[in-house]
Wavefront OBJ file of the C-alpha trace (Angstrom):
o trace
v 207.292 205.214 143.337
v 210.002 206.688 145.536
v 213.289 207.650 143.932
v 216.347 205.645 144.966
v 218.246 208.863 145.633
v 215.684 209.805 148.305
v 216.240 206.506 150.115
v 220.022 206.578 149.809
v 220.502 210.211 150.875
v 218.764 209.848 154.230
v 217.439 206.341 154.959
v 216.755 207.152 158.613
v 214.536 210.122 157.743
v 212.701 207.948 155.203
v 212.003 205.368 157.928
v 210.777 208.039 160.343
v 208.380 209.434 157.755
v 207.135 205.958 156.830
v 206.238 205.328 160.494
v 203.827 208.287 160.274
v 201.938 206.215 157.673
v 202.142 203.266 160.094
v 204.255 201.343 157.590
v 205.708 198.374 159.471
v 208.319 196.779 157.217
v 211.054 199.411 157.650
v 213.816 196.870 156.928
v 212.614 197.064 153.330
v 214.492 200.380 153.047
v 217.759 198.641 153.984
v 217.010 195.736 151.639
v 216.467 198.149 148.743
v 219.723 200.005 149.418
v 221.662 196.717 149.683
v 220.152 195.450 146.427
v 220.952 198.755 144.757
v 224.574 198.387 145.898
v 224.660 194.962 144.258
v 223.079 196.392 141.102
v 225.720 199.125 140.946
v 228.527 196.558 141.248
v 227.014 194.479 138.464
v 226.539 197.572 136.342
v 230.198 198.522 136.856
v 231.349 195.026 135.887
v 229.075 195.117 132.830
v 230.414 198.501 131.678
v 233.997 197.454 132.399
v 233.648 194.249 130.369
v 231.972 196.114 127.489
v 234.835 198.604 127.489
v 237.353 195.753 127.269
v 235.437 194.244 124.346
v 235.405 197.582 122.507
v 239.077 198.328 123.195
v 240.244 194.863 122.188
v 238.084 194.955 119.056
v 239.826 198.166 118.013
v 243.194 196.481 118.562
v 242.143 193.652 116.256
v 241.458 196.127 113.454
v 244.886 197.717 113.916
v 246.682 194.384 113.971
v 244.906 193.188 110.839
v 245.871 196.397 109.052
v 249.497 195.696 109.923
v 249.253 192.091 108.707
v 249.687 190.641 112.218
v 247.102 187.956 111.702
v 248.182 185.593 114.515
v 248.106 188.361 117.116
v 244.730 189.482 115.797
v 243.358 185.947 116.146
v 244.619 185.833 119.734
v 242.797 189.080 120.446
v 239.646 187.647 118.902
v 239.833 184.805 121.422
v 240.108 187.418 124.199
v 236.998 189.183 122.891
v 235.111 185.901 122.808
v 236.100 185.266 126.420
v 234.919 188.718 127.442
v 231.614 188.126 125.662
v 231.135 184.816 127.500
v 231.738 186.669 130.763
v 229.364 189.482 129.794
v 226.302 187.284 129.296
v 225.927 186.050 132.917
v 226.699 189.569 134.195
v 223.917 190.915 131.972
v 221.477 188.267 133.244
v 222.366 189.003 136.886
v 221.999 192.744 136.286
v 218.597 192.291 134.687
v 217.490 190.097 137.610
v 218.741 192.628 140.195
v 216.962 195.514 138.449
v 213.719 193.547 138.330
v 213.972 192.607 142.017
v 214.844 196.201 142.924
v 211.774 197.562 141.126
v 209.651 194.863 142.780
v 210.762 196.059 146.216
v 210.472 199.772 145.422
v 206.784 199.485 144.494
v 206.074 198.046 147.957
v 207.002 201.337 149.625
v 204.195 203.902 150.006
v 204.728 207.571 149.288
v 206.382 209.559 152.041
v 203.943 211.795 153.935
v 204.431 215.538 153.921
v 205.661 217.220 157.093
v 202.130 218.647 157.415
v 200.577 215.185 157.880
v 199.415 214.638 161.484
v 200.296 211.441 163.305
v 197.468 208.981 163.857
v 196.090 205.597 162.923
v 192.347 206.001 162.379
v 189.896 208.563 160.930
v 189.325 209.809 164.468
v 192.884 211.183 164.388
v 192.249 213.386 161.330
v 192.480 217.137 161.886
v 189.529 219.418 161.163
v 191.002 222.331 159.198
v 187.803 224.372 158.918
v 184.048 224.135 158.584
v 181.508 226.042 156.533
v 177.753 226.444 156.143
v 175.016 225.813 158.677
v 173.429 222.515 159.571
v 169.731 222.744 158.649
v 166.900 222.099 161.034
v 164.538 219.600 159.417
v 160.765 219.546 159.704
v 159.065 216.861 161.792
v 158.356 214.533 158.871
v 161.905 214.490 157.487
v 163.277 211.123 156.296
v 166.643 209.844 154.964
v 167.430 210.023 151.264
v 166.585 206.389 150.470
v 163.009 207.021 151.597
v 162.875 210.310 149.671
v 164.160 208.494 146.579
v 161.299 206.023 146.875
v 158.688 208.659 147.716
v 159.491 210.819 144.670
v 160.430 207.874 142.413
v 163.992 209.127 141.903
v 166.114 206.008 142.488
v 165.242 202.322 142.418
v 167.682 200.365 144.568
v 165.796 197.073 144.253
v 165.785 197.267 140.453
v 169.550 197.813 140.449
v 169.928 194.795 142.685
v 167.854 192.747 140.230
v 169.800 193.870 137.155
v 173.283 193.640 138.662
v 173.509 193.480 142.447
v 173.573 195.652 145.551
v 175.471 198.893 145.122
v 174.277 199.459 141.527
v 171.251 201.788 141.810
v 168.992 202.754 138.911
v 168.314 206.510 138.652
v 165.047 207.325 136.924
v 162.904 210.301 135.934
v 163.811 213.388 137.935
v 166.511 211.411 139.763
v 168.339 210.789 136.481
v 167.770 214.394 135.449
v 169.236 215.684 138.714
v 172.303 213.480 138.221
v 172.761 214.962 134.757
v 172.292 218.501 136.112
v 174.951 217.959 138.772
v 177.441 216.500 136.280
v 176.963 219.370 133.830
v 177.250 221.987 136.576
v 180.441 220.447 137.968
v 182.044 220.244 134.521
v 181.093 223.829 133.679
v 182.477 224.976 137.031
v 185.796 223.200 136.377
v 186.236 224.302 132.770
v 185.513 227.900 133.795
v 188.513 227.551 136.135
v 190.795 226.556 133.261
v 190.525 222.781 133.297
v 190.374 221.040 129.914
v 187.538 218.517 129.689
v 188.240 214.945 128.597
v 186.062 211.908 128.046
v 188.487 209.040 128.767
v 188.070 205.245 128.534
v 186.342 203.526 131.448
v 188.776 200.601 131.362
v 192.562 200.811 131.577
v 195.409 198.402 131.005
v 197.785 197.131 133.655
v 200.436 199.766 132.897
v 197.948 202.577 133.529
v 196.733 201.084 136.814
v 200.358 200.606 137.880
v 201.225 204.182 136.909
v 198.800 205.835 139.343
v 199.483 203.316 142.118
v 196.351 201.154 142.007
v 198.655 198.233 141.237
v 200.068 196.423 143.044
v 198.355 198.041 146.068
v 194.611 197.887 145.299
v 194.038 195.056 142.837
v 191.377 193.557 145.131
v 189.358 196.784 145.053
v 189.110 196.989 141.256
v 186.884 195.076 138.861
v 189.119 193.068 136.554
v 188.183 192.007 133.011
v 190.499 189.005 133.026
v 190.139 187.940 129.388
v 191.734 191.178 128.153
v 193.504 192.085 131.417
v 191.714 195.437 131.638
v 190.602 197.129 134.863
v 187.419 199.168 135.299
v 188.493 202.576 136.553
v 187.990 203.417 140.250
v 188.244 207.124 139.343
v 188.973 209.297 136.302
v 192.326 210.103 137.928
v 193.716 206.895 136.410
v 193.092 207.508 132.681
v 193.576 211.292 132.959
v 197.026 211.135 134.553
v 198.099 208.386 132.150
v 197.439 210.681 129.183
v 200.943 212.009 129.861
v 202.640 208.688 130.673
v 206.076 208.511 129.001
v 205.761 212.126 127.839
v 208.370 214.860 128.268
v 206.356 218.067 128.560
v 207.671 221.578 128.134
v 208.157 223.498 131.370
v 206.086 226.335 129.892
v 203.125 223.927 129.520
v 202.876 223.480 133.292
v 200.452 223.465 134.994
v 198.407 220.999 132.959
v 194.793 221.009 134.188
v 192.333 218.237 133.270
v 188.782 217.370 134.250
v 186.442 214.529 133.339
v 183.122 212.997 134.226
v 183.108 209.203 134.427
v 181.259 206.415 136.113
v 183.567 204.866 138.717
v 183.709 201.212 139.739
v 184.871 199.910 143.111
v 184.393 196.494 144.609
v 184.460 197.974 148.153
v 185.220 194.509 149.518
v 184.359 194.142 153.186
v 181.894 197.064 153.338
v 178.768 196.403 155.377
v 176.309 197.886 157.865
v 174.745 201.336 157.991
v 177.589 202.846 155.930
v 176.278 201.074 152.812
v 172.621 202.146 153.105
v 171.158 203.951 150.097
v 173.757 206.077 148.318
v 176.282 205.975 151.140
v 178.537 203.377 149.518
v 178.183 202.058 145.978
v 180.015 199.788 143.564
v 179.200 202.053 140.606
v 178.850 205.807 140.974
v 179.333 209.016 139.004
v 182.122 211.456 139.713
v 183.703 214.542 138.192
v 187.455 214.655 138.738
v 190.140 217.341 138.484
v 193.811 216.483 137.866
v 196.852 218.732 137.633
v 200.451 218.148 136.569
v 202.609 220.945 137.962
v 206.136 222.160 138.593
v 207.480 220.597 141.851
v 208.146 224.053 143.304
v 204.428 224.925 143.020
v 202.637 221.716 143.992
v 201.683 222.669 147.552
v 200.441 226.096 146.467
v 198.367 224.339 143.799
v 197.064 221.868 146.406
v 195.649 224.740 148.469
v 194.158 226.269 145.307
v 192.435 222.984 144.490
v 191.084 222.749 148.045
v 189.675 226.268 147.678
v 188.207 225.310 144.281
v 186.276 222.382 145.785
v 185.284 224.412 148.840
v 183.662 227.131 146.724
v 181.805 224.457 144.761
v 180.315 223.094 147.993
v 179.469 226.616 149.130
v 177.564 227.196 145.880
v 175.417 224.149 146.671
v 174.618 225.510 150.127
v 175.798 222.356 151.882
v 177.345 222.431 155.373
v 180.832 220.965 155.144
v 184.082 220.406 156.931
v 187.626 219.968 155.620
v 189.912 217.389 157.207
v 193.660 216.948 156.946
v 194.148 213.197 156.964
v 196.470 211.583 159.479
v 199.173 209.170 158.364
v 197.141 206.048 159.102
v 194.124 207.200 157.069
v 196.019 208.285 153.956
v 196.243 206.416 150.684
v 199.332 204.479 149.634
v 200.195 207.070 146.975
v 199.424 210.383 148.691
v 201.883 212.785 150.326
v 199.109 215.005 151.751
v 195.335 214.650 151.505
v 192.414 216.863 152.448
v 189.003 215.214 152.743
v 185.719 217.097 152.367
v 182.670 215.909 154.258
v 179.115 217.233 154.057
v 176.500 217.011 156.768
v 173.686 214.542 156.187
v 170.857 216.099 158.203
v 168.476 213.123 158.183
v 171.211 210.611 159.034
v 172.915 213.075 161.393
v 176.404 212.178 160.214
v 179.214 213.485 158.061
v 179.649 211.915 154.613
v 182.875 212.117 152.594
v 182.346 213.673 149.158
v 185.840 214.609 148.003
v 189.532 213.962 148.532
v 192.131 216.407 147.243
v 195.681 215.050 147.248
v 199.244 215.927 146.338
v 201.212 212.871 145.190
v 204.416 214.844 144.590
v 206.545 212.716 142.204
v 205.265 209.320 143.368
v 203.000 208.712 140.360
v 205.048 210.657 137.813
v 208.175 208.620 138.614
v 206.243 205.485 137.711
v 204.807 207.039 134.570
v 207.941 208.956 133.549
v 206.075 212.254 133.230
v 208.987 214.681 133.007
v 210.063 218.133 131.913
v 213.344 219.958 131.327
v 213.961 222.874 133.666
v 215.711 226.103 132.664
v 219.096 224.544 133.376
v 218.373 221.647 131.042
v 217.960 219.148 133.898
v 215.234 216.528 133.513
v 212.746 216.494 136.419
v 209.602 214.599 137.299
v 206.481 216.763 137.413
v 204.215 216.594 140.468
v 200.672 215.227 140.151
v 197.576 216.228 142.125
v 193.939 215.234 141.911
v 190.605 215.850 143.559
v 186.929 214.955 143.397
v 184.930 217.864 142.074
v 182.637 216.216 143.038
v 181.550 212.630 143.737
v 177.793 212.542 143.179
v 176.127 209.902 145.401
v 176.615 211.492 148.823
v 176.209 215.006 147.407
v 172.851 213.901 146.048
v 171.970 212.232 149.361
v 172.671 215.421 151.304
v 170.914 217.667 148.790
v 167.775 215.553 149.090
v 167.871 215.275 152.876
v 168.936 218.801 153.781
v 166.512 220.579 151.426
v 163.314 218.602 152.102
v 160.151 220.152 153.488
v 156.403 219.449 153.421
v 156.153 220.378 149.737
v 159.120 218.481 148.334
v 162.814 219.142 147.819
v 164.017 222.649 146.989
v 167.091 222.697 144.762
v 170.055 225.089 145.140
v 169.809 228.144 142.873
v 172.891 227.101 140.867
v 171.178 223.839 139.864
v 167.748 225.187 139.012
v 168.689 226.279 135.495
v 170.338 222.928 134.755
v 167.421 220.978 136.205
v 164.708 223.222 134.766
v 162.802 223.626 138.015
v 163.151 224.981 141.552
v 161.622 221.952 143.270
v 161.224 218.217 143.134
l 1 2 3 4 5 6 7 8 9 10 11 12 13 14 15 16 17 18 19 20 21 22 23 24 25 26 27 28 29 30 31 32 33 34 35 36 37 38 39 40 41 42 43 44 45 46 47 48 49 50 51 52 53 54 55 56 57 58 59 60 61 62 63 64 65 66 67 68 69 70 71 72 73 74 75 76 77 78 79 80 81 82 83 84 85 86 87 88 89 90 91 92 93 94 95 96 97 98 99 100 101 102 103 104 105 106 107 108 109 110 111 112 113 114 115 116 117 118 119 120 121 122 123 124 125 126 127 128 129 130 131 132 133 134 135 136 137 138 139 140 141 142 143 144 145 146 147 148 149 150 151 152 153 154 155 156 157 158 159 160 161 162 163 164 165 166 167 168 169 170 171 172 173 174 175 176 177 178 179 180 181 182 183 184 185 186 187 188 189 190 191 192 193 194 195 196 197 198 199 200 201 202 203 204 205 206 207 208 209 210 211 212 213 214 215 216 217 218 219 220 221 222 223 224 225 226 227 228 229 230 231 232 233 234 235 236 237 238 239 240 241 242 243 244 245 246 247 248 249 250 251 252 253 254 255 256 257 258 259 260 261 262 263 264 265 266 267 268 269 270 271 272 273 274 275 276 277 278 279 280 281 282 283 284 285 286 287 288 289 290 291 292 293 294 295 296 297 298 299 300 301 302 303 304 305 306 307 308 309 310 311 312 313 314 315 316 317 318 319 320 321 322 323 324 325 326 327 328 329 330 331 332 333 334 335 336 337 338 339 340 341 342 343 344 345 346 347 348 349 350 351 352 353 354 355 356 357 358 359 360 361 362 363 364 365 366 367 368 369 370 371 372 373 374 375 376 377 378 379 380 381 382 383 384 385 386 387 388 389 390 391 392 393 394 395 396 397 398 399 400 401 402 403 404 405 406 407 408 409 410 411 412 413 414 415 416 417 418 419 420 421 422
């Protein structure tokens, strides 16, 4: 959530930056400032009336001590009048604050100055590429056929048990999933991230804190009886560990990682993009999250990008890194880098990771703060990234490494899997 001070200090700059995200309702900025003006007036009247009540109450005590009972009774009547005035002011103030918060959560995060202008994924900037696209042998097939050939994944069985987008991994397919998860976690913890195993459902406050609510309620599975949401990513429970916590400045950066299944309704998805492992409703992912000092967040963002890049390099997958344009960014992000790997059999790039800096957008909502050296309370900055999402990584590993004899696994996975080949 944006801070009111940011909007008030330079509303025109805020509007200009919001247009980069293709946000249309710019009058909302003016509405928020006007409502905040009204809130301030009500707050002044409330404080003024309270002060009168306190001052007059003190007078009553003095008058009673002097035996001036009639004057004291008159003052009591004044206090009662002030109290009658205070109640509607308090109600109006509470209403204004609620309306103000309701409008503030409708504004997306402001994009960084590094965010390119654009409306669609075609406008994203390629920052760099790595690895070499493999040349496949004549009999090469896409991963869904390899999964069937080697009995790794049963898509039809998942459809029977639950529905489309819920595959069943079996045998060596399940073992490879487990190998990838363990390797990713070991890689992250070796870099100083603390591993967590968080809940897979969160309450409304947690979903609100990271910005899934009220922006993405239609994309989450909702357990209505208890009002819990199945997590779309481990980012949600991990970041909320520090909700309403004042951390010590010396504790920053706080680095967390977790493996979780992730659940996304992906409403409206169809066509070739949903074939096989390309787009699922349930999938496994290892996430990294950092809470950092605001002065360091963009340095940390580049470090996290490098962290994910080296992980992809260790898997031997050809990749490219994109800086997302304003129109392709999430509601909560200030700057996002996407990682895509090359699917040789499908001949297309598949997204496998997003690494984002949210600045103080999430931490303002969650009140994750610290005291700086001068004793001033500040919001920390939050960042997160996929390290990595498994389905498309698995798809590309299967496709890119196939030959006449099977599928050769990257060296870094062979020890975890217990074999060089499938």
